[in-house]
C-alpha positions as CSV (number, residue, x, y, z in Angstrom):
1,M,-72.9,146.9,124.2
2,A,-72.1,149.5,121.6
3,S,-68.8,148.0,120.5
4,K,-70.3,145.1,118.6
5,P,-72.3,147.0,116.0
6,E,-69.5,149.5,115.6
7,T,-67.2,146.6,114.7
8,K,-69.8,145.4,112.1
9,I,-69.9,148.8,110.5
10,V,-66.1,149.0,110.3
11,E,-65.9,145.6,108.7
12,A,-68.6,146.4,106.1
13,D,-66.7,149.6,105.3
14,V,-63.4,147.9,104.9
15,D,-65.1,145.2,102.7
16,S,-66.5,147.8,100.5
17,K,-63.2,149.6,100.1
18,T,-60.9,146.6,99.7
19,A,-60.8,147.0,96.0
20,G,-60.2,150.7,96.1
21,P,-57.7,152.6,93.9
22,Q,-54.9,152.2,96.5
23,H,-54.5,148.6,95.5
24,S,-52.6,147.7,92.4
25,F,-53.8,145.3,89.7
26,L,-51.5,142.5,90.8
27,S,-52.5,143.0,94.5
28,R,-56.2,142.7,93.6
29,L,-55.5,139.7,91.4
30,Y,-53.6,137.8,94.1
31,T,-55.8,138.7,97.1
32,G,-59.1,138.0,95.2
33,T,-61.0,140.9,96.7
34,G,-63.8,140.8,94.2
35,A,-62.7,143.9,92.4
36,F,-63.0,142.4,88.9
37,E,-66.6,142.4,87.9
38,V,-67.2,139.2,85.9
39,V,-70.7,138.0,86.8
40,G,-72.1,141.5,86.8
41,R,-71.0,142.0,83.2
42,R,-72.2,138.6,82.1
43,R,-74.1,140.0,79.2
44,L,-70.8,141.2,77.7
45,W,-69.2,137.8,78.2
46,Y,-72.3,136.1,76.7
47,G,-71.9,138.3,73.6
48,V,-68.2,137.5,73.3
49,S,-68.8,133.8,73.8
50,G,-71.7,133.8,71.4
51,A,-69.5,135.6,68.7
52,I,-66.7,133.0,69.2
53,M,-69.2,130.2,69.0
54,A,-70.7,131.6,65.8
55,I,-67.4,131.9,64.1
56,A,-66.4,128.4,65.1
57,V,-69.7,126.9,63.8
58,L,-69.5,128.9,60.5
59,A,-65.9,127.7,60.0
60,I,-67.0,124.1,60.5
61,V,-69.9,124.4,58.2
62,I,-68.3,126.4,55.4
63,R,-64.6,125.3,55.4
64,G,-65.0,121.9,57.0
65,F,-62.2,119.8,58.4
66,T,-58.9,118.7,56.8
67,F,-58.9,115.0,57.6
68,G,-55.7,113.1,57.6
69,I,-55.0,109.9,55.7
70,D,-56.1,107.8,58.7
71,F,-59.7,109.0,58.2
72,K,-60.1,109.3,54.5
73,G,-57.7,106.6,53.4
74,G,-54.8,106.8,51.0
75,T,-51.2,105.8,50.3
76,T,-48.1,106.9,52.2
77,V,-44.6,106.6,50.8
78,S,-41.5,107.2,52.9
79,M,-37.8,107.4,52.2
80,P,-34.6,108.8,53.8
81,S,-34.1,112.5,53.2
82,T,-30.4,111.9,52.2
83,G,-29.6,110.7,48.7
84,S,-26.5,110.4,46.6
85,A,-26.7,114.1,45.6
86,G,-27.2,115.3,49.2
87,T,-30.4,116.3,51.1
88,I,-33.6,115.7,49.2
89,Q,-35.8,118.8,48.9
90,V,-39.6,118.7,49.2
91,N,-40.2,120.5,45.9
92,Q,-38.1,118.0,44.1
93,V,-40.1,115.1,45.4
94,E,-43.3,116.9,44.4
95,D,-42.1,117.3,40.8
96,V,-41.2,113.6,40.6
97,F,-44.6,112.6,41.9
98,H,-46.4,114.8,39.5
99,K,-44.4,113.5,36.5
100,T,-44.9,109.9,37.5
101,I,-48.6,109.8,38.7
102,G,-49.9,112.8,36.7
103,K,-51.3,114.7,39.7
104,D,-50.0,116.4,42.8
105,P,-49.6,114.7,46.1
106,E,-51.7,115.8,49.1
107,S,-48.6,116.6,51.1
108,V,-44.9,116.1,51.2
109,V,-43.1,116.8,54.5
110,T,-39.7,116.1,56.0
111,V,-40.0,114.5,59.4
112,G,-37.1,114.4,61.9
113,K,-33.7,115.9,61.9
114,G,-30.2,114.9,60.9
115,S,-29.4,111.4,59.5
116,S,-32.7,110.0,60.8
117,A,-34.9,112.5,58.9
118,T,-37.3,111.0,56.4
119,V,-39.5,112.4,53.6
120,Q,-43.1,111.4,53.8
121,I,-45.5,111.5,50.8
122,R,-49.2,111.3,51.3
123,S,-51.6,111.0,48.4
124,E,-54.9,109.4,47.4
125,T,-55.1,105.7,47.2
126,L,-52.7,104.4,44.6
127,S,-52.8,101.0,42.9
128,N,-50.0,98.5,43.3
129,E,-48.7,99.4,39.8
130,Q,-48.7,103.1,40.6
131,T,-47.0,102.6,43.9
132,E,-44.3,100.5,42.3
133,K,-43.8,103.0,39.5
134,L,-43.5,105.8,42.0
135,R,-40.8,103.9,44.0
136,N,-38.8,103.3,40.9
137,A,-39.0,107.0,39.9
138,L,-37.9,108.2,43.3
139,F,-35.0,105.8,43.4
140,D,-33.8,106.8,40.0
141,A,-34.1,110.5,40.9
142,F,-32.5,110.6,44.3
143,H,-30.9,107.2,45.1
144,P,-31.8,107.4,48.8
145,K,-29.3,105.7,51.1
146,G,-30.2,102.8,53.3
147,A,-29.1,101.8,56.8
148,D,-25.7,100.7,55.5
149,G,-25.1,104.1,53.9
150,N,-25.4,102.8,50.3
151,P,-28.2,103.6,47.9
152,S,-31.0,101.0,48.1
153,K,-34.5,100.8,46.7
154,K,-35.5,99.0,49.9
155,A,-35.1,102.3,51.8
156,I,-38.3,103.4,50.1
157,S,-41.4,102.0,51.9
158,D,-45.1,102.4,51.2
159,A,-48.3,101.8,53.2
160,A,-52.0,101.8,52.3
161,V,-54.5,103.0,54.8
162,S,-58.2,102.2,54.4
163,E,-60.8,104.8,55.2
164,T,-62.8,102.2,57.2
165,W,-60.1,102.3,59.9
166,G,-60.7,106.1,60.3
167,G,-64.4,105.5,60.6
168,Q,-63.9,103.0,63.4
169,I,-61.8,105.5,65.3
170,T,-64.5,108.2,64.9
171,T,-67.2,105.8,66.1
172,K,-65.2,104.8,69.2
173,A,-64.4,108.4,69.9
174,V,-68.0,109.4,69.8
175,I,-69.0,106.5,72.1
176,A,-66.2,107.6,74.5
177,L,-67.4,111.2,74.4
178,V,-71.0,110.2,75.2
179,V,-70.0,108.0,78.1
180,F,-67.7,110.7,79.5
181,L,-70.5,113.3,79.4
182,V,-72.9,111.0,81.1
183,L,-70.4,110.2,83.9
184,V,-69.6,113.9,84.3
185,A,-73.3,114.8,84.5
186,V,-74.0,112.1,87.2
187,Y,-70.9,113.1,89.3
188,I,-71.6,116.9,89.3
189,T,-75.3,116.3,90.0
190,I,-74.5,114.2,93.1
191,R,-71.6,116.4,94.2
192,Y,-73.2,119.8,93.6
193,E,-76.5,120.5,91.9
194,R,-78.3,120.3,88.6
195,Y,-77.6,123.9,87.7
196,M,-73.9,123.4,88.0
197,T,-74.3,120.3,85.9
198,L,-76.0,122.2,83.1
199,S,-73.4,125.0,83.3
200,A,-70.4,122.5,83.3
201,L,-71.8,120.5,80.3
202,A,-72.5,123.8,78.4
203,A,-68.9,124.9,79.0
204,M,-67.5,121.6,77.7
205,I,-69.6,121.8,74.6
206,F,-68.4,125.3,74.1
207,D,-64.7,124.1,74.5
208,L,-65.2,121.3,72.0
209,T,-67.0,123.5,69.4
210,V,-64.5,126.3,69.6
211,T,-61.5,123.9,69.4
212,A,-63.0,122.2,66.4
213,G,-63.7,125.6,64.9
214,V,-60.1,126.7,65.2
215,Y,-59.0,123.5,63.4
216,A,-61.5,124.1,60.6
217,L,-60.6,127.9,60.4
218,V,-56.8,127.5,60.3
219,G,-56.9,124.2,58.3
220,F,-55.0,122.0,60.8
221,E,-55.1,118.4,59.8
222,V,-57.4,116.1,61.9
223,T,-55.6,112.9,62.9
224,P,-56.3,110.2,65.5
225,A,-54.0,112.2,67.8
226,T,-56.4,115.1,67.4
227,V,-59.3,113.0,68.6
228,I,-57.3,111.8,71.6
229,G,-56.4,115.4,72.4
230,L,-60.0,116.5,72.2
231,L,-61.0,113.9,74.8
232,T,-58.0,115.1,77.0
233,I,-59.1,118.7,77.0
234,L,-62.6,117.7,78.2
235,G,-61.0,116.5,81.4
236,F,-59.0,119.8,81.8
237,S,-62.1,121.8,81.1
238,L,-64.1,119.9,83.8
239,Y,-61.2,120.2,86.3
240,D,-61.0,124.0,85.9
241,T,-64.7,124.5,86.0
242,V,-65.1,122.3,89.2
243,I,-62.4,124.5,90.9
244,V,-64.5,127.6,90.4
245,F,-67.8,125.8,91.3
246,D,-66.3,124.5,94.5
247,K,-65.5,128.0,95.6
248,V,-68.9,129.2,94.5
249,E,-70.6,126.5,96.6
250,E,-68.4,127.5,99.6
251,N,-69.3,131.2,99.3
252,T,-73.0,130.7,98.7
253,H,-73.6,128.0,101.4
254,G,-76.5,129.4,103.5
255,F,-76.6,132.6,101.5
256,Q,-80.3,133.0,102.2
257,H,-79.6,133.6,105.9
258,T,-77.6,136.7,105.4
259,T,-78.2,140.0,103.5
260,R,-74.6,141.1,103.1
261,R,-74.2,140.1,99.5
262,T,-76.5,138.7,96.7
263,F,-76.0,135.3,95.2
264,A,-74.4,136.9,92.1
265,E,-72.0,138.9,94.2
266,Q,-70.9,135.9,96.1
267,A,-70.3,134.0,92.9
268,N,-68.3,136.9,91.5
269,L,-66.2,136.9,94.7
270,A,-65.6,133.2,94.1
271,V,-64.4,133.8,90.6
272,N,-62.0,136.5,91.9
273,Q,-60.7,134.2,94.6
274,T,-59.9,131.5,92.0
275,F,-58.4,133.7,89.4
276,M,-54.8,133.0,90.3
277,R,-55.5,129.3,90.8
278,S,-57.0,129.0,87.4
279,I,-54.2,131.0,85.8
280,N,-51.5,129.0,87.6
281,T,-53.2,125.7,86.7
282,S,-53.3,126.8,83.0
283,L,-49.7,127.9,83.0
284,I,-48.5,124.6,84.6
285,S,-50.6,122.7,82.0
286,V,-49.3,124.8,79.1
287,L,-45.6,124.5,79.8
288,P,-45.4,120.7,79.2
289,V,-47.5,121.1,76.1
290,V,-45.2,123.8,74.7
291,A,-42.2,121.6,75.5
292,L,-43.9,118.8,73.7
293,M,-44.4,121.0,70.6
294,V,-40.8,122.1,70.7
295,V,-39.6,118.5,70.8
296,A,-42.1,117.4,68.1
297,V,-41.5,120.2,65.7
298,W,-37.8,121.4,66.1
299,L,-36.1,118.3,67.4
300,L,-37.8,115.1,66.3
301,G,-40.3,116.4,63.7
302,V,-42.9,113.8,64.8
303,G,-46.3,114.7,63.4
304,T,-48.3,112.7,65.9
305,L,-46.8,114.6,68.9
306,K,-47.3,117.9,67.1
307,D,-51.0,117.1,66.5
308,L,-51.5,116.0,70.1
309,A,-49.8,119.1,71.6
310,L,-51.6,121.5,69.3
311,V,-55.1,120.4,70.2
312,Q,-54.2,120.4,73.9
313,L,-52.8,124.0,73.7
314,I,-55.9,125.3,72.1
315,G,-58.2,123.4,74.5
316,I,-56.4,124.6,77.6
317,I,-56.7,128.3,76.5
318,V,-60.4,127.8,75.6
319,G,-61.1,125.8,78.8
320,T,-59.6,128.5,81.1
321,Y,-61.8,131.2,79.4
322,S,-65.0,129.2,79.6
323,S,-64.6,128.2,83.3
324,I,-64.3,131.9,84.3
325,F,-66.3,133.9,81.8
326,F,-68.9,131.4,80.7
327,A,-69.7,128.6,83.1
328,T,-70.0,130.7,86.3
329,P,-72.1,133.5,84.7
330,L,-74.4,130.9,83.2
331,L,-74.7,129.3,86.6
332,V,-75.8,132.6,88.2
333,T,-78.3,133.2,85.4
334,L,-79.9,129.8,86.0
335,R,-80.0,130.2,89.8
336,E,-81.5,133.7,89.5
337,R,-84.5,132.2,87.9
338,T,-85.4,130.4,91.2
339,E,-87.7,132.0,93.7
340,L,-85.2,131.6,96.6
341,V,-82.5,133.6,94.9
342,R,-84.9,136.3,93.6
343,T,-86.3,136.8,97.1
344,H,-82.9,137.0,98.7
345,T,-81.8,139.5,96.1
346,R,-84.8,141.7,96.9
347,R,-84.0,141.5,100.6
348,V,-80.3,142.6,100.0
349,L,-81.3,145.5,97.8
350,R,-84.0,146.6,100.2
351,R,-81.5,146.6,103.0
352,R,-79.1,148.8,101.0
353,S,-81.8,151.2,100.0
354,P,-81.7,154.4,102.1
355,G,-84.7,154.9,104.5
356,T,-85.8,151.2,104.3
357,A,-83.2,149.5,106.4
358,A,-85.3,149.5,109.5
359,E,-88.6,148.7,107.8
360,K,-90.4,145.3,107.9
361,P,-90.5,143.3,104.7
362,A,-93.7,143.3,102.7
363,A,-96.3,140.6,103.2
364,K,-95.5,139.0,99.9
365,D,-91.8,138.5,100.9
366,E,-92.8,137.1,104.3
367,A,-95.0,134.6,102.6
368,T,-92.4,133.4,100.1
369,D,-89.4,133.6,102.5
370,P,-90.0,132.5,106.2
371,D,-86.7,134.0,107.2
372,A,-87.5,137.5,105.9
373,E,-89.2,138.7,109.1
374,E,-86.4,137.4,111.3
375,D,-83.7,139.1,109.1
376,S,-85.6,142.4,109.2
377,D,-85.7,142.4,113.0
378,A,-82.0,141.7,113.1
379,T,-81.4,144.6,110.7
380,T,-83.5,146.9,112.8
381,D,-81.5,146.1,115.9
382,E,-78.2,146.7,114.1
383,V,-79.3,150.0,112.7
384,T,-80.6,151.1,116.2
385,E,-77.4,150.1,117.9
386,A,-75.3,151.8,115.2
387,V,-77.2,155.0,115.7
388,A,-76.5,154.8,119.4
389,V,-72.8,154.4,118.7
390,S,-72.7,157.3,116.4
391,K,-74.3,159.7,119.0
392,P,-72.2,160.1,122.2
393,A,-74.0,159.8,125.5
394,V,-75.0,163.1,127.3
395,T,-73.1,163.5,130.6
396,N,-72.9,166.3,133.2
397,K,-69.3,167.3,132.6
398,P,-67.9,170.2,134.7
399,A,-67.1,173.4,132.9
400,P,-63.4,174.1,132.3
401,G,-61.7,175.5,135.5
402,A,-64.6,174.7,137.7
403,R,-64.3,172.6,140.9
404,P,-66.1,169.3,140.6
405,A,-69.1,169.0,143.0
406,R,-69.0,166.3,145.6
407,P,-72.0,164.1,145.9
408,T,-73.8,164.5,149.2
409,S,-74.9,160.8,149.2
410,A,-71.3,159.8,149.8
411,R,-71.1,161.5,153.3
412,R,-71.6,159.2,156.3
413,P,-73.5,160.2,159.4
414,T,-71.3,161.7,162.1
415,G,-73.0,159.9,164.9
416,K,-72.2,156.4,163.6
417,R,-68.6,157.4,163.0
418,N,-68.2,158.7,166.5
419,A,-69.9,155.7,168.0
420,G,-67.5,153.4,166.4
421,K,-64.5,155.2,168.0
422,R,-65.9,154.7,171.5
């Protein structure tokens, strides 16, 4: 009878000391003991997230975006990077452009490596006369070699991009974003609850804003590949958030029927238990992106791949942060506004308070929570049994060296024993 409550007390003591100083940082990280306080310090993370969000918004408003030629329109001129005098340098091309057109180009970059490398010139929209004049000037200055290895004017190509095409891409991207958010909201509401829906959508908006702010702050060029990458990181952000929310739902299922932990503590335990899963997922997602950047920048020099990899790298880092330090704390804050969670938190704190563990709940708590009286009775029984375990039973033990007394009730009558022998 006394062994059951004693086991409960030992389990509670072990649970409270699991994250003690005897465990290393990596041990606590892998075992997910709840030693890392994330939800309990959510005001700190709200402050950090708010500061990041403010910097991103200010960067977008003040600096704005550097749109590529696909969005604002313009003219692109390309030619091989090898001429009759050897490799064509970027500064040489800029000088020829300035002397021919009378203004500087928007950008001159070398794309690719080796014999397949090309020089790409981007500028504002040029007329047909200006484009032809520029082609003649570039050929006279560098004599770029064609596919047959001989200098050829046909090796210099040009293309004009209208800004209306970029506007169409933007419109379609916005429509895709709205549809995606609606489908996500419907799915999470059906699968989980409305508070998780609000938290997940807030985390995705945070990811989008911060990623866009980084582009505005650093001055990265926004291209159609950037828009595609933004839509891609929304899926990753949702995936990482749902992983944490799934564990939160598992830990908090039926939480109102026990007073071992509060809702916030159960959510914090879920975050700790998914730490390594989130980190491993992020690392596995980052490695291909880094490889893509290496291929795009150092090997092929393809700008489209670089833009796609860059936005994905930023989005993965931001999405991992928001799923742990923003989405789950926000979920706890929203749930703690409900009467069910507030009542349960009061019951847990009342049980932990010294001198009140065996007392009945107040009449107000009984009215708001039907399970409060039943839980209090169970708590009283546990405390009573625990006290019985802690105090040993009083027994009539013989003194050291004394002969134990034989009970007189064990002797049988002599008459019956003799009668049986006859």
